[in-house]
N, C-alpha and C positions, 0 to 999 in steps of 0.2 A: 503493499499499500504506500510508504515511503517512496518509491519510484513513483510511481503515479502523482502523488503531492509535487516529486520534484519537476517532473514534464508539464505539470499545468503550470508552476511557477514561472519555470523556464520559458515557454510559450508565453505566457503574458508579460514577461521583461523583454521578450524579443517584439510584440505588437506593440506596446508601448514606445519602442524607441522608435517606430517607423509612422506614429501617428502623432498629429498636432492638432490638438483638440479646439483650442479657438478662445475666444475672449468668457464665455460661460464658465468653463471648465480651464483652468491653465495647465492641468496634467493630473496625471494621476502616481501614486504612491502603492507601491506592493508590498504587503508585509507576509510573515509565516511564523505559525506557531506549531509547532508537530506536523499534522497532516493538515492544518488548516491555511487558505491560502486565501488574502486579504486584498483587494484592490480597493484605493481610497480614492476619491473626487480632490483635487487642488484647485481652491474655485478661488475669486475675488472676496475680499472683506466685505462687499454691498453687493446685494444682488436684488434685483426687481421681484416683486410678488411672482410673476410669470414664471422668473427662472426659478425661483424655489420651487413651483408647483411643479414644473418639468421635472427637476432634479429629484423630486419626491416622488415622482412617478416614475423613475427609472428612465428617463428620456436623456442620456448621458450623451455629452458629443464622443462622436466615433465609435460607439457601443458595437455598433453593425460589426465594426471591423474585429472588435474585441471578442465577439461572440464568435465570429467565423473562424477566427485562431484558437479561441478554447472553447467550443463549445461546452466543456463543462460547466461554466457561468452562467449558459442559459436557464437554468433553474436554482441559481444561486440566491442566497438569502440577502435582501437588502435591508438597511437600516439610517438611521443617523447618529453621530457622535454628537451628542448636546453638551458634552462634559468636559472633553479635554480639547478635541480637533475642530468642532463643529464643521465635519465634513460628513459627506454620504460615503457609505461603503457597500460592497458586496461581498458577502463571505461564501467560499467552496472549502466543503470538508469531505474526506475521504470517506469518511462512516457514512453521512447523510447520504451521500451518494450512491453507497452500496445499496444501503436501505430502500431508496428509491428505486433502483434497479433491480432489487427481490420483488418489491411491487408490481412493478410493470411486468415482469416477466411469470408473477402469479407463484411466487417463491416465498413461503412462510418458515422462518423458523420455529 
């Protein structure tokens, strides 16, 4: 499972280096804890209500390119860090992915 998380992180870093998100989202940061890979926005300090709504709904700049390069993130959990970074994040966890695949294939533990 660690190899899968390593591969997801590698592909995510590759696609991040190839995209230029633009004025709404200045870029993305990538983090890792064990088999959990997280991508977070890096946005301006001030955003309009419409921009906040778009980010909250997962309408991130260049997200199509990210999802194409790392399709595991299509089903990733999204959230907002209101305490530390004030940025939006999407988290992908190997264990969650394995559970989702088992459910889709009708395999129950």
